[in-house]
N, CA, C, O and CB atoms as a CASP TS submission, in Angstrom:
PFRMAT TS
TARGET T0000
AUTHOR 0000-0000-0000
METHOD Language model
MODEL 1
PARENT N/A
ATOM      1  N   MET     1       0.864  -1.199  -0.062  1.00  0.00           N
ATOM      2  CA  MET     1      -0.008  -0.006  -0.022  1.00  0.00           C
ATOM      3  C   MET     1       0.811   1.293   0.020  1.00  0.00           C
ATOM      4  O   MET     1       0.387   2.255  -0.620  1.00  0.00           O
ATOM      5  CB  MET     1      -0.946  -0.070   1.208  1.00  0.00           C
ATOM      6  N   PRO     2       1.903   1.395   0.691  1.00  0.00           N
ATOM      7  CA  PRO     2       2.697   2.630   0.729  1.00  0.00           C
ATOM      8  C   PRO     2       3.242   2.963  -0.732  1.00  0.00           C
ATOM      9  O   PRO     2       3.460   4.118  -1.098  1.00  0.00           O
ATOM     10  CB  PRO     2       3.914   2.463   1.778  1.00  0.00           C
ATOM     11  N   ARG     3       3.430   1.886  -1.497  1.00  0.00           N
ATOM     12  CA  ARG     3       3.827   2.220  -2.910  1.00  0.00           C
ATOM     13  C   ARG     3       2.645   2.905  -3.738  1.00  0.00           C
ATOM     14  O   ARG     3       2.928   3.851  -4.473  1.00  0.00           O
ATOM     15  CB  ARG     3       4.289   0.873  -3.653  1.00  0.00           C
ATOM     16  N   GLN     4       1.420   2.483  -3.645  1.00  0.00           N
ATOM     17  CA  GLN     4       0.355   2.998  -4.213  1.00  0.00           C
ATOM     18  C   GLN     4       0.175   4.488  -3.740  1.00  0.00           C
ATOM     19  O   GLN     4      -0.097   5.381  -4.542  1.00  0.00           O
ATOM     20  CB  GLN     4      -0.789   2.131  -3.921  1.00  0.00           C
ATOM     21  N   ARG     5       0.333   4.694  -2.468  1.00  0.00           N
ATOM     22  CA  ARG     5       0.160   5.981  -1.960  1.00  0.00           C
ATOM     23  C   ARG     5       1.150   6.914  -2.461  1.00  0.00           C
ATOM     24  O   ARG     5       0.798   8.001  -2.918  1.00  0.00           O
ATOM     25  CB  ARG     5       0.178   5.965  -0.563  1.00  0.00           C
ATOM     26  N   ARG     6       2.507   6.520  -2.400  1.00  0.00           N
ATOM     27  CA  ARG     6       3.548   7.272  -3.069  1.00  0.00           C
ATOM     28  C   ARG     6       3.241   7.758  -4.423  1.00  0.00           C
ATOM     29  O   ARG     6       3.306   8.931  -4.791  1.00  0.00           O
ATOM     30  CB  ARG     6       4.710   6.494  -3.145  1.00  0.00           C
ATOM     31  N   ARG     7       2.884   6.689  -5.162  1.00  0.00           N
ATOM     32  CA  ARG     7       2.542   7.003  -6.659  1.00  0.00           C
ATOM     33  C   ARG     7       1.300   7.956  -6.857  1.00  0.00           C
ATOM     34  O   ARG     7       1.258   8.743  -7.803  1.00  0.00           O
ATOM     35  CB  ARG     7       2.226   5.623  -7.439  1.00  0.00           C
ATOM     36  N   LEU     8       0.391   7.859  -6.016  1.00  0.00           N
ATOM     37  CA  LEU     8      -0.793   8.730  -6.105  1.00  0.00           C
ATOM     38  C   LEU     8      -0.319  10.140  -5.718  1.00  0.00           C
ATOM     39  O   LEU     8      -0.792  11.081  -6.355  1.00  0.00           O
ATOM     40  CB  LEU     8      -1.991   8.220  -5.151  1.00  0.00           C
ATOM     41  N   ILE     9       0.488  10.359  -4.826  1.00  0.00           N
ATOM     42  CA  ILE     9       1.038  11.625  -4.350  1.00  0.00           C
ATOM     43  C   ILE     9       1.881  12.200  -5.582  1.00  0.00           C
ATOM     44  O   ILE     9       1.831  13.387  -5.906  1.00  0.00           O
ATOM     45  CB  ILE     9       1.962  11.404  -2.976  1.00  0.00           C
ATOM     46  N   GLU    10       2.578  11.343  -6.165  1.00  0.00           N
ATOM     47  CA  GLU    10       3.334  11.785  -7.398  1.00  0.00           C
ATOM     48  C   GLU    10       2.470  12.218  -8.519  1.00  0.00           C
ATOM     49  O   GLU    10       2.757  13.216  -9.181  1.00  0.00           O
ATOM     50  CB  GLU    10       4.209  10.688  -7.906  1.00  0.00           C
ATOM     51  N   ILE    11       1.449  11.517  -8.745  1.00  0.00           N
ATOM     52  CA  ILE    11       0.424  11.885  -9.660  1.00  0.00           C
ATOM     53  C   ILE    11      -0.202  13.280  -9.316  1.00  0.00           C
ATOM     54  O   ILE    11      -0.307  14.119 -10.211  1.00  0.00           O
ATOM     55  CB  ILE    11      -0.638  10.802  -9.667  1.00  0.00           C
ATOM     56  N   ILE    12      -0.540  13.496  -8.284  1.00  0.00           N
ATOM     57  CA  ILE    12      -1.017  14.749  -7.738  1.00  0.00           C
ATOM     58  C   ILE    12      -0.086  15.890  -7.965  1.00  0.00           C
ATOM     59  O   ILE    12      -0.483  16.941  -8.469  1.00  0.00           O
ATOM     60  CB  ILE    12      -1.262  14.611  -6.307  1.00  0.00           C
ATOM     61  N   ARG    13       1.042  15.713  -7.632  1.00  0.00           N
ATOM     62  CA  ARG    13       2.168  16.715  -7.893  1.00  0.00           C
ATOM     63  C   ARG    13       2.277  17.076  -9.369  1.00  0.00           C
ATOM     64  O   ARG    13       2.366  18.249  -9.731  1.00  0.00           O
ATOM     65  CB  ARG    13       3.556  16.137  -7.417  1.00  0.00           C
ATOM     66  N   ASN    14       2.269  16.123 -10.152  1.00  0.00           N
ATOM     67  CA  ASN    14       2.552  16.104 -11.611  1.00  0.00           C
ATOM     68  C   ASN    14       1.216  16.863 -12.126  1.00  0.00           C
ATOM     69  O   ASN    14       1.364  17.818 -12.888  1.00  0.00           O
ATOM     70  CB  ASN    14       2.784  14.463 -12.271  1.00  0.00           C
ATOM     71  N   LEU    15      -0.042  16.476 -11.744  1.00  0.00           N
ATOM     72  CA  LEU    15      -1.111  17.218 -12.266  1.00  0.00           C
ATOM     73  C   LEU    15      -1.096  18.717 -11.950  1.00  0.00           C
ATOM     74  O   LEU    15      -1.386  19.558 -12.800  1.00  0.00           O
ATOM     75  CB  LEU    15      -2.319  16.636 -11.793  1.00  0.00           C
ATOM     76  N   ALA    16      -0.745  19.019 -10.682  1.00  0.00           N
ATOM     77  CA  ALA    16      -0.630  20.492 -10.262  1.00  0.00           C
ATOM     78  C   ALA    16       0.444  21.182 -11.214  1.00  0.00           C
ATOM     79  O   ALA    16       0.191  22.254 -11.765  1.00  0.00           O
ATOM     80  CB  ALA    16      -0.158  20.628  -8.633  1.00  0.00           C
ATOM     81  N   GLU    17       1.537  20.581 -11.366  1.00  0.00           N
ATOM     82  CA  GLU    17       2.520  21.216 -12.299  1.00  0.00           C
ATOM     83  C   GLU    17       1.964  21.401 -13.766  1.00  0.00           C
ATOM     84  O   GLU    17       2.221  22.401 -14.438  1.00  0.00           O
ATOM     85  CB  GLU    17       3.820  20.334 -12.348  1.00  0.00           C
ATOM     86  N   ARG    18       1.203  20.383 -14.194  1.00  0.00           N
ATOM     87  CA  ARG    18       0.737  20.418 -15.521  1.00  0.00           C
ATOM     88  C   ARG    18      -0.400  21.456 -15.681  1.00  0.00           C
ATOM     89  O   ARG    18      -0.614  22.002 -16.763  1.00  0.00           O
ATOM     90  CB  ARG    18       0.287  19.040 -15.929  1.00  0.00           C
ATOM     91  N   ILE    19      -1.121  21.708 -14.563  1.00  0.00           N
ATOM     92  CA  ILE    19      -2.089  22.823 -14.623  1.00  0.00           C
ATOM     93  C   ILE    19      -1.492  24.143 -14.703  1.00  0.00           C
ATOM     94  O   ILE    19      -1.931  24.957 -15.515  1.00  0.00           O
ATOM     95  CB  ILE    19      -2.954  22.809 -13.481  1.00  0.00           C
ATOM     96  N   ILE    20      -0.514  24.426 -13.917  1.00  0.00           N
ATOM     97  CA  ILE    20       0.302  25.656 -13.976  1.00  0.00           C
ATOM     98  C   ILE    20       0.781  25.865 -15.369  1.00  0.00           C
ATOM     99  O   ILE    20       0.634  26.956 -15.920  1.00  0.00           O
ATOM    100  CB  ILE    20       1.498  25.596 -13.012  1.00  0.00           C
ATOM    101  N   GLU    21       1.357  24.840 -15.964  1.00  0.00           N
ATOM    102  CA  GLU    21       1.964  25.092 -17.355  1.00  0.00           C
ATOM    103  C   GLU    21       0.889  25.294 -18.340  1.00  0.00           C
ATOM    104  O   GLU    21       1.051  26.127 -19.231  1.00  0.00           O
ATOM    105  CB  GLU    21       2.872  23.906 -17.842  1.00  0.00           C
ATOM    106  N   ALA    22      -0.292  24.545 -18.252  1.00  0.00           N
ATOM    107  CA  ALA    22      -1.321  24.761 -19.212  1.00  0.00           C
ATOM    108  C   ALA    22      -1.908  26.181 -19.159  1.00  0.00           C
ATOM    109  O   ALA    22      -2.216  26.780 -20.189  1.00  0.00           O
ATOM    110  CB  ALA    22      -2.388  23.757 -19.009  1.00  0.00           C
ATOM    111  N   ARG    23      -2.057  26.708 -17.915  1.00  0.00           N
ATOM    112  CA  ARG    23      -2.528  28.022 -17.760  1.00  0.00           C
ATOM    113  C   ARG    23      -1.519  29.090 -18.394  1.00  0.00           C
ATOM    114  O   ARG    23      -1.862  30.023 -19.121  1.00  0.00           O
ATOM    115  CB  ARG    23      -2.759  28.273 -16.263  1.00  0.00           C
ATOM    116  N   ALA    24      -0.282  28.806 -18.010  1.00  0.00           N
ATOM    117  CA  ALA    24       0.783  29.673 -18.534  1.00  0.00           C
ATOM    118  C   ALA    24       0.746  29.722 -20.079  1.00  0.00           C
ATOM    119  O   ALA    24       1.121  30.733 -20.674  1.00  0.00           O
ATOM    120  CB  ALA    24       2.173  29.169 -18.045  1.00  0.00           C
ATOM    121  N   ASN    25       0.330  28.716 -20.671  1.00  0.00           N
ATOM    122  CA  ASN    25       0.322  28.519 -22.153  1.00  0.00           C
ATOM    123  C   ASN    25      -1.024  28.971 -22.759  1.00  0.00           C
ATOM    124  O   ASN    25      -1.253  28.932 -23.967  1.00  0.00           O
ATOM    125  CB  ASN    25       0.585  27.003 -22.510  1.00  0.00           C
ATOM    126  N   GLY    26      -1.887  29.400 -21.833  1.00  0.00           N
ATOM    127  CA  GLY    26      -3.243  29.847 -22.352  1.00  0.00           C
ATOM    128  C   GLY    26      -4.197  28.696 -22.660  1.00  0.00           C
ATOM    129  O   GLY    26      -5.261  28.929 -23.232  1.00  0.00           O
ATOM    130  N   SER    27      -3.831  27.405 -22.282  1.00  0.00           N
ATOM    131  CA  SER    27      -4.762  26.304 -22.574  1.00  0.00           C
ATOM    132  C   SER    27      -5.706  26.039 -21.480  1.00  0.00           C
ATOM    133  O   SER    27      -5.618  25.082 -20.710  1.00  0.00           O
ATOM    134  CB  SER    27      -4.033  25.068 -22.870  1.00  0.00           C
ATOM    135  N   LEU    28      -6.634  26.965 -21.461  1.00  0.00           N
ATOM    136  CA  LEU    28      -7.658  26.926 -20.378  1.00  0.00           C
ATOM    137  C   LEU    28      -8.470  25.633 -20.296  1.00  0.00           C
ATOM    138  O   LEU    28      -8.684  25.097 -19.209  1.00  0.00           O
ATOM    139  CB  LEU    28      -8.614  28.066 -20.561  1.00  0.00           C
ATOM    140  N   GLY    29      -8.891  25.171 -21.374  1.00  0.00           N
ATOM    141  CA  GLY    29      -9.640  23.949 -21.474  1.00  0.00           C
ATOM    142  C   GLY    29      -8.786  22.772 -20.915  1.00  0.00           C
ATOM    143  O   GLY    29      -9.315  21.964 -20.151  1.00  0.00           O
ATOM    144  N   GLU    30      -7.540  22.660 -21.259  1.00  0.00           N
ATOM    145  CA  GLU    30      -6.682  21.626 -20.792  1.00  0.00           C
ATOM    146  C   GLU    30      -6.571  21.731 -19.256  1.00  0.00           C
ATOM    147  O   GLU    30      -6.707  20.734 -18.547  1.00  0.00           O
ATOM    148  CB  GLU    30      -5.302  21.720 -21.477  1.00  0.00           C
ATOM    149  N   ALA    31      -6.319  22.963 -18.756  1.00  0.00           N
ATOM    150  CA  ALA    31      -6.139  23.283 -17.315  1.00  0.00           C
ATOM    151  C   ALA    31      -7.455  22.798 -16.567  1.00  0.00           C
ATOM    152  O   ALA    31      -7.414  22.324 -15.432  1.00  0.00           O
ATOM    153  CB  ALA    31      -5.871  24.910 -17.095  1.00  0.00           C
ATOM    154  N   GLN    32      -8.568  22.949 -17.261  1.00  0.00           N
ATOM    155  CA  GLN    32      -9.894  22.657 -16.576  1.00  0.00           C
ATOM    156  C   GLN    32      -9.916  21.109 -16.500  1.00  0.00           C
ATOM    157  O   GLN    32     -10.292  20.558 -15.465  1.00  0.00           O
ATOM    158  CB  GLN    32     -11.240  23.277 -17.420  1.00  0.00           C
ATOM    159  N   GLY    33      -9.537  20.437 -17.530  1.00  0.00           N
ATOM    160  CA  GLY    33      -9.552  18.954 -17.433  1.00  0.00           C
ATOM    161  C   GLY    33      -8.566  18.409 -16.475  1.00  0.00           C
ATOM    162  O   GLY    33      -8.879  17.446 -15.776  1.00  0.00           O
ATOM    163  N   LEU    34      -7.426  18.942 -16.393  1.00  0.00           N
ATOM    164  CA  LEU    34      -6.477  18.535 -15.463  1.00  0.00           C
ATOM    165  C   LEU    34      -6.899  18.795 -13.957  1.00  0.00           C
ATOM    166  O   LEU    34      -6.600  18.028 -13.041  1.00  0.00           O
ATOM    167  CB  LEU    34      -5.211  19.226 -15.793  1.00  0.00           C
ATOM    168  N   ALA    35      -7.596  19.912 -13.812  1.00  0.00           N
ATOM    169  CA  ALA    35      -8.096  20.211 -12.494  1.00  0.00           C
ATOM    170  C   ALA    35      -9.115  19.202 -12.012  1.00  0.00           C
ATOM    171  O   ALA    35      -9.203  18.865 -10.832  1.00  0.00           O
ATOM    172  CB  ALA    35      -8.688  21.569 -12.477  1.00  0.00           C
ATOM    173  N   ALA    36      -9.894  18.729 -13.005  1.00  0.00           N
ATOM    174  CA  ALA    36     -10.896  17.742 -12.607  1.00  0.00           C
ATOM    175  C   ALA    36     -10.238  16.465 -12.200  1.00  0.00           C
ATOM    176  O   ALA    36     -10.698  15.788 -11.281  1.00  0.00           O
ATOM    177  CB  ALA    36     -11.883  17.483 -13.726  1.00  0.00           C
ATOM    178  N   SER    37      -9.095  16.099 -12.916  1.00  0.00           N
ATOM    179  CA  SER    37      -8.335  14.897 -12.550  1.00  0.00           C
ATOM    180  C   SER    37      -7.642  15.066 -11.240  1.00  0.00           C
ATOM    181  O   SER    37      -7.531  14.108 -10.475  1.00  0.00           O
ATOM    182  CB  SER    37      -7.324  14.557 -13.609  1.00  0.00           C
ATOM    183  N   LEU    38      -7.160  16.281 -10.946  1.00  0.00           N
ATOM    184  CA  LEU    38      -6.518  16.570  -9.713  1.00  0.00           C
ATOM    185  C   LEU    38      -7.491  16.337  -8.538  1.00  0.00           C
ATOM    186  O   LEU    38      -7.169  15.752  -7.504  1.00  0.00           O
ATOM    187  CB  LEU    38      -5.991  17.999  -9.725  1.00  0.00           C
ATOM    188  N   THR    39      -8.700  16.846  -8.791  1.00  0.00           N
ATOM    189  CA  THR    39      -9.673  16.799  -7.679  1.00  0.00           C
ATOM    190  C   THR    39      -9.957  15.347  -7.397  1.00  0.00           C
ATOM    191  O   THR    39     -10.025  14.986  -6.222  1.00  0.00           O
ATOM    192  CB  THR    39     -11.007  17.581  -8.015  1.00  0.00           C
ATOM    193  N   LYS    40     -10.124  14.497  -8.363  1.00  0.00           N
ATOM    194  CA  LYS    40     -10.428  13.066  -8.166  1.00  0.00           C
ATOM    195  C   LYS    40      -9.204  12.306  -7.492  1.00  0.00           C
ATOM    196  O   LYS    40      -9.356  11.447  -6.623  1.00  0.00           O
ATOM    197  CB  LYS    40     -10.788  12.403  -9.575  1.00  0.00           C
ATOM    198  N   ALA    41      -8.056  12.690  -7.955  1.00  0.00           N
ATOM    199  CA  ALA    41      -6.928  12.136  -7.314  1.00  0.00           C
ATOM    200  C   ALA    41      -6.796  12.382  -5.873  1.00  0.00           C
ATOM    201  O   ALA    41      -6.506  11.489  -5.076  1.00  0.00           O
ATOM    202  CB  ALA    41      -5.802  12.586  -7.933  1.00  0.00           C
ATOM    203  N   LYS    42      -7.013  13.605  -5.548  1.00  0.00           N
ATOM    204  CA  LYS    42      -7.066  14.027  -4.148  1.00  0.00           C
ATOM    205  C   LYS    42      -8.094  13.308  -3.300  1.00  0.00           C
ATOM    206  O   LYS    42      -7.858  12.941  -2.149  1.00  0.00           O
ATOM    207  CB  LYS    42      -7.335  15.467  -4.085  1.00  0.00           C
ATOM    208  N   GLU    43      -9.272  13.122  -3.939  1.00  0.00           N
ATOM    209  CA  GLU    43     -10.391  12.358  -3.243  1.00  0.00           C
ATOM    210  C   GLU    43      -9.932  10.929  -3.081  1.00  0.00           C
ATOM    211  O   GLU    43     -10.220  10.313  -2.055  1.00  0.00           O
ATOM    212  CB  GLU    43     -11.782  12.405  -4.071  1.00  0.00           C
ATOM    213  N   LYS    44      -9.263  10.405  -4.004  1.00  0.00           N
ATOM    214  CA  LYS    44      -8.782   9.014  -3.920  1.00  0.00           C
ATOM    215  C   LYS    44      -7.817   8.877  -2.847  1.00  0.00           C
ATOM    216  O   LYS    44      -7.833   7.863  -2.150  1.00  0.00           O
ATOM    217  CB  LYS    44      -8.169   8.552  -5.198  1.00  0.00           C
ATOM    218  N   LEU    45      -6.907   9.883  -2.634  1.00  0.00           N
ATOM    219  CA  LEU    45      -5.803   9.780  -1.608  1.00  0.00           C
ATOM    220  C   LEU    45      -6.595   9.835  -0.179  1.00  0.00           C
ATOM    221  O   LEU    45      -6.287   9.101   0.760  1.00  0.00           O
ATOM    222  CB  LEU    45      -4.629  11.085  -1.785  1.00  0.00           C
ATOM    223  N   VAL    46      -7.533  10.685  -0.134  1.00  0.00           N
ATOM    224  CA  VAL    46      -8.302  10.679   1.181  1.00  0.00           C
ATOM    225  C   VAL    46      -9.001   9.388   1.407  1.00  0.00           C
ATOM    226  O   VAL    46      -9.002   8.884   2.530  1.00  0.00           O
ATOM    227  CB  VAL    46      -9.350  11.809   1.230  1.00  0.00           C
ATOM    228  N   SER    47      -9.568   8.855   0.448  1.00  0.00           N
ATOM    229  CA  SER    47     -10.251   7.594   0.518  1.00  0.00           C
ATOM    230  C   SER    47      -9.270   6.481   0.944  1.00  0.00           C
ATOM    231  O   SER    47      -9.563   5.703   1.853  1.00  0.00           O
ATOM    232  CB  SER    47     -10.903   7.269  -0.838  1.00  0.00           C
ATOM    233  N   LEU    48      -8.117   6.417   0.285  1.00  0.00           N
ATOM    234  CA  LEU    48      -7.126   5.379   0.485  1.00  0.00           C
ATOM    235  C   LEU    48      -6.679   5.467   2.021  1.00  0.00           C
ATOM    236  O   LEU    48      -6.578   4.481   2.752  1.00  0.00           O
ATOM    237  CB  LEU    48      -5.865   5.576  -0.553  1.00  0.00           C
ATOM    238  N   ASP    49      -6.436   6.738   2.389  1.00  0.00           N
ATOM    239  CA  ASP    49      -6.020   6.962   3.757  1.00  0.00           C
ATOM    240  C   ASP    49      -7.011   6.484   4.823  1.00  0.00           C
ATOM    241  O   ASP    49      -6.683   5.783   5.780  1.00  0.00           O
ATOM    242  CB  ASP    49      -5.768   8.396   3.944  1.00  0.00           C
ATOM    243  N   ARG    50      -8.326   6.951   4.562  1.00  0.00           N
ATOM    244  CA  ARG    50      -9.422   6.377   5.461  1.00  0.00           C
ATOM    245  C   ARG    50      -9.447   4.892   5.426  1.00  0.00           C
ATOM    246  O   ARG    50      -9.483   4.300   6.505  1.00  0.00           O
ATOM    247  CB  ARG    50     -10.820   6.889   5.051  1.00  0.00           C
ATOM    248  N   ALA    51      -9.433   4.223   4.322  1.00  0.00           N
ATOM    249  CA  ALA    51      -9.523   2.706   4.186  1.00  0.00           C
ATOM    250  C   ALA    51      -8.351   2.069   5.012  1.00  0.00           C
ATOM    251  O   ALA    51      -8.494   1.084   5.737  1.00  0.00           O
ATOM    252  CB  ALA    51      -9.426   2.238   2.592  1.00  0.00           C
ATOM    253  N   GLN    52      -7.092   2.796   4.804  1.00  0.00           N
ATOM    254  CA  GLN    52      -5.986   2.202   5.468  1.00  0.00           C
ATOM    255  C   GLN    52      -6.135   2.306   7.012  1.00  0.00           C
ATOM    256  O   GLN    52      -5.759   1.381   7.731  1.00  0.00           O
ATOM    257  CB  GLN    52      -4.702   2.860   4.994  1.00  0.00           C
ATOM    258  N   LYS    53      -6.687   3.440   7.513  1.00  0.00           N
ATOM    259  CA  LYS    53      -6.924   3.589   8.960  1.00  0.00           C
ATOM    260  C   LYS    53      -7.844   2.584   9.466  1.00  0.00           C
ATOM    261  O   LYS    53      -7.675   2.157  10.608  1.00  0.00           O
ATOM    262  CB  LYS    53      -7.452   4.922   9.290  1.00  0.00           C
ATOM    263  N   ARG    54      -8.891   2.118   8.673  1.00  0.00           N
ATOM    264  CA  ARG    54      -9.842   1.230   9.081  1.00  0.00           C
ATOM    265  C   ARG    54      -9.505  -0.250   8.707  1.00  0.00           C
ATOM    266  O   ARG    54     -10.259  -1.164   9.042  1.00  0.00           O
ATOM    267  CB  ARG    54     -11.109   1.652   8.522  1.00  0.00           C
ATOM    268  N   GLY    55      -8.442  -0.447   8.057  1.00  0.00           N
ATOM    269  CA  GLY    55      -7.958  -1.649   7.708  1.00  0.00           C
ATOM    270  C   GLY    55      -8.783  -2.346   6.543  1.00  0.00           C
ATOM    271  O   GLY    55      -8.878  -3.568   6.432  1.00  0.00           O
ATOM    272  N   LEU    56      -9.376  -1.406   5.676  1.00  0.00           N
ATOM    273  CA  LEU    56     -10.166  -1.892   4.666  1.00  0.00           C
ATOM    274  C   LEU    56      -9.498  -1.938   3.244  1.00  0.00           C
ATOM    275  O   LEU    56     -10.124  -2.306   2.250  1.00  0.00           O
ATOM    276  CB  LEU    56     -11.353  -1.096   4.652  1.00  0.00           C
ATOM    277  N   TYR    57      -8.227  -1.552   3.215  1.00  0.00           N
ATOM    278  CA  TYR    57      -7.535  -1.510   1.967  1.00  0.00           C
ATOM    279  C   TYR    57      -7.441  -2.977   1.405  1.00  0.00           C
ATOM    280  O   TYR    57      -7.090  -3.903   2.137  1.00  0.00           O
ATOM    281  CB  TYR    57      -6.113  -0.851   2.156  1.00  0.00           C
ATOM    282  N   ASN    58      -7.765  -3.156   0.086  1.00  0.00           N
ATOM    283  CA  ASN    58      -7.748  -4.465  -0.532  1.00  0.00           C
ATOM    284  C   ASN    58      -7.277  -4.496  -1.915  1.00  0.00           C
ATOM    285  O   ASN    58      -7.468  -5.478  -2.632  1.00  0.00           O
ATOM    286  CB  ASN    58      -9.036  -5.036  -0.494  1.00  0.00           C
ATOM    287  N   GLY    59      -6.606  -3.343  -2.344  1.00  0.00           N
ATOM    288  CA  GLY    59      -6.163  -3.401  -3.799  1.00  0.00           C
ATOM    289  C   GLY    59      -5.818  -2.033  -4.260  1.00  0.00           C
ATOM    290  O   GLY    59      -5.930  -1.102  -3.463  1.00  0.00           O
ATOM    291  N   PRO    60      -5.394  -1.818  -5.511  1.00  0.00           N
ATOM    292  CA  PRO    60      -5.030  -0.590  -6.166  1.00  0.00           C
ATOM    293  C   PRO    60      -6.166   0.434  -6.127  1.00  0.00           C
ATOM    294  O   PRO    60      -7.342   0.076  -6.063  1.00  0.00           O
ATOM    295  CB  PRO    60      -4.627  -0.872  -7.590  1.00  0.00           C
ATOM    296  N   VAL    61      -5.793   1.698  -6.166  1.00  0.00           N
ATOM    297  CA  VAL    61      -6.840   2.829  -6.224  1.00  0.00           C
ATOM    298  C   VAL    61      -7.081   3.143  -7.638  1.00  0.00           C
ATOM    299  O   VAL    61      -6.162   3.378  -8.423  1.00  0.00           O
ATOM    300  CB  VAL    61      -6.384   4.157  -5.458  1.00  0.00           C
ATOM    301  N   ASN    62      -8.402   3.145  -7.977  1.00  0.00           N
ATOM    302  CA  ASN    62      -8.888   3.458  -9.337  1.00  0.00           C
ATOM    303  C   ASN    62      -9.072   4.949  -9.345  1.00  0.00           C
ATOM    304  O   ASN    62      -9.913   5.477  -8.617  1.00  0.00           O
ATOM    305  CB  ASN    62     -10.245   2.685  -9.717  1.00  0.00           C
ATOM    306  N   LEU    63      -8.266   5.671 -10.193  1.00  0.00           N
ATOM    307  CA  LEU    63      -8.359   7.086 -10.397  1.00  0.00           C
ATOM    308  C   LEU    63      -9.575   7.487 -11.220  1.00  0.00           C
ATOM    309  O   LEU    63     -10.058   8.613 -11.107  1.00  0.00           O
ATOM    310  CB  LEU    63      -7.123   7.573 -11.050  1.00  0.00           C
ATOM    311  N   GLY    64     -10.055   6.607 -12.016  1.00  0.00           N
ATOM    312  CA  GLY    64     -11.155   6.965 -12.912  1.00  0.00           C
ATOM    313  C   GLY    64     -10.768   7.803 -14.067  1.00  0.00           C
ATOM    314  O   GLY    64      -9.580   8.079 -14.232  1.00  0.00           O
ATOM    315  N   LEU    65     -11.625   8.202 -14.830  1.00  0.00           N
ATOM    316  CA  LEU    65     -11.434   9.108 -16.003  1.00  0.00           C
ATOM    317  C   LEU    65     -12.213  10.361 -15.972  1.00  0.00           C
ATOM    318  O   LEU    65     -13.427  10.244 -15.807  1.00  0.00           O
ATOM    319  CB  LEU    65     -11.777   8.417 -17.236  1.00  0.00           C
ATOM    320  N   PRO    66     -11.721  11.514 -16.102  1.00  0.00           N
ATOM    321  CA  PRO    66     -12.464  12.737 -15.993  1.00  0.00           C
ATOM    322  C   PRO    66     -13.417  12.827 -17.283  1.00  0.00           C
ATOM    323  O   PRO    66     -13.109  12.350 -18.375  1.00  0.00           O
ATOM    324  CB  PRO    66     -11.445  14.002 -15.874  1.00  0.00           C
ATOM    325  N   ILE    67     -14.518  13.448 -17.031  1.00  0.00           N
ATOM    326  CA  ILE    67     -15.534  13.697 -18.085  1.00  0.00           C
ATOM    327  C   ILE    67     -15.421  15.150 -18.458  1.00  0.00           C
ATOM    328  O   ILE    67     -15.679  16.009 -17.615  1.00  0.00           O
ATOM    329  CB  ILE    67     -17.010  13.343 -17.605  1.00  0.00           C
ATOM    330  N   ILE    68     -15.049  15.468 -19.675  1.00  0.00           N
ATOM    331  CA  ILE    68     -14.850  16.805 -20.054  1.00  0.00           C
ATOM    332  C   ILE    68     -15.980  17.110 -21.122  1.00  0.00           C
ATOM    333  O   ILE    68     -16.087  16.476 -22.172  1.00  0.00           O
ATOM    334  CB  ILE    68     -13.361  17.027 -20.608  1.00  0.00           C
ATOM    335  N   THR    69     -16.765  18.093 -20.760  1.00  0.00           N
ATOM    336  CA  THR    69     -17.898  18.462 -21.710  1.00  0.00           C
ATOM    337  C   THR    69     -17.513  19.798 -22.386  1.00  0.00           C
ATOM    338  O   THR    69     -16.550  20.454 -21.988  1.00  0.00           O
ATOM    339  CB  THR    69     -19.344  18.609 -20.921  1.00  0.00           C
ATOM    340  N   GLY    70     -18.256  20.161 -23.368  1.00  0.00           N
ATOM    341  CA  GLY    70     -18.089  21.341 -23.980  1.00  0.00           C
ATOM    342  C   GLY    70     -17.009  21.273 -25.119  1.00  0.00           C
ATOM    343  O   GLY    70     -16.505  20.204 -25.463  1.00  0.00           O
ATOM    344  N   GLY    71     -16.692  22.459 -25.672  1.00  0.00           N
ATOM    345  CA  GLY    71     -15.677  22.291 -26.713  1.00  0.00           C
ATOM    346  C   GLY    71     -14.482  22.963 -26.461  1.00  0.00           C
ATOM    347  O   GLY    71     -13.554  22.895 -27.267  1.00  0.00           O
TER
END
């Protein structure tokens, strides 16, 4: 489980950096999509930590896929 947690933290950091880069490049749609992924990744980290505290962890964390609407 520590390996999955470390990887999830790495993903969160990477998404945050990519959001900053997308905004700097004026890619607001991309930044918005990345922000949705970042929110979900943070939620999964909280969920993972809660499950670990309760001893409920039983496998990898599914990050899911963001749904981007509009053009």
